[in-house]
N, C-alpha and C positions, 0 to 999 in steps of 0.2 A: 404510456408513459414510463413504465417500467424497464420496459425493452430498450428504450432511449438512453435512460439513464447508465443502464449497465454495458452499454455499446460506447458512451462516452468514457467510462470508468477504463474499458478494454483500450481505447486510441489515446486516452490521457497515461495510463501507463506505458504503453508504448513511447510515448514521448520521452518518459523519464528512463528506458531501461535501454533504449538504442540510442547511442552519440549520435550518429548521424542524422537520429531522425527528431532531434530536441527542436526545431523550428514547428511553432503550431501548424495546424492544417487549417488554410485559410482560403476562402473563397475570393473573386478578384475585388471584391469590395475590403478586403481585409479582415472580414469579422471571423471568429474561431468556429467551423461547420463538421458536421459528422460526415465520414465517407460518403455517404447516399445525400449530402447539401442539406441538411438541415441544420439550422445554428445550433450551438452549444450554449446552454444556459447555464446549466449546475453541473456540478461533479460531484458525488458523494461515494465515499470510499469505505466500507463498513469489513471492520476485522471481525472475525469469529476466535479469537486469541487462542490457538491450541488446537483448533477443527482441523480433524483431516480426513481421509476418504472413508476410513472406518468409522468415524463419529457420523460422519453423512449416510455411511449404511445401516448403523445402528438406530439413528433417528426416524430415517424411512421405515424401517422393521417395525419400530414401537409403533410409529402413529399408523401406518398402511397395512401392516402385516407382510409376511415375506414376497408373497407375489402381488401385492399391492402396488401403485400408481406409483410415479417418483414423486419427491418432493417438488414444490411449486419452483425452487430455484432450479431445481436440476433441470428443467426443460427449458430455459432461456436458451435463446440465440447463439450468445457466446458464454462460454465458460472458459475460465483460464485452469492451470496448473502449476502451483511453483515449488519446486524444488528446494528445499529449506536447509538443506547441511550447511553448516559455518564453513568457514576458510580453510580451520584445522581439525573441525571434529564430525563425524558422522551424524552424531544427535547434535542437535543446534539448541538452543536454548531462545526464550522471545526477543534477546536483546538482536541476537545476531540473525534471526529470521526476519524480524520487522526492521531490522537496517537494512538488509538484502533486498526487501519489499520497497521501502521506502525512498532509497539510492540507488537501486538498480545494479550493486555490486557487491559481491561477497563479503562477509565481515568475521573476526572472530568472537567467542561466545564474550558475553558481557560488554562488547563494544556497541556504543549508540552513535552509527553513523560517526565514529571518527576512529582512525586506523591507530592503536598504543605507539605501532612504530613510526610515528609520524608521516606515514606516506597520505597524498592528496586523499580528498575522497571526494564523490560525486556530492552535488547538491540535492534535498529531498525533495518529496512531491510537493509539500506545500510551498518550498521555496521557489521551485519552478513555475506552479500557479501564480505566486506574488508576482514573479520577476515578467510575467505574462500579463499584467494588470488585473488578474484575478482577485475576488475578494476571498480570503482564507478564513477556516478557523479549524481548530482542534475539540472533540468532544467525546469524553469516557465515561465509561460506568466504572473503571477503574479509577484510581488516583492519577491525574493527567504525569505525572513524573513517574509511573510505571511504564517497565521497558518496551512494550509495544505501543503506545502512545507517544512516548517520549521520542521513539526514531521518528516518528514525523513532524518533529518541532526542535529536535537539539541535535547537537553534536557533543558528546564528553565520550573519553575514553573509558568510564566504568560506569555499569547499570546502576551502582548504588550511589553513584554523586547526586543525590538528587536536589541537594540546595542549587548543584550546578544547571541541572535539567529543568528546576523551575525557573528560574532567571531565565532561560535560551528560550523556553517555550514561554514566555508571559511577556514578551517585548509588543 
């Protein structure tokens, strides 16, 4: 079951990132399917905000020792890597990184899925899923108006506009 969910996540992320691939992958009956023709039932995206390769290595060494086995999620069949520099900065913030992931395009630091210069932006993953008829939700261990969860539910030009973020994510 875990392997199926991760594969679904990778397939769904591809739909958001590649403009030419936005149409759902469907079988002849029209249902959403995985590449191996299993029906897609759920997509769960879990974001470990601020976690990078160094953090994964440190966790593996802490748990299993230097020569110990990999962490469970390091052994999954599908693992992705994201370059999270922002549109104008080498070092990104949570707003720019989460917005890039959620919308499949680069943003300036502090932007939540909306360009301050007025350029149009892509829909985020939850909007794309909802447009395909999927039930969607957003759960966070941080406030829902914090930059990382906000990118999956709002479009505002500045991450500190938490009232506007709350209105967007609570529709």
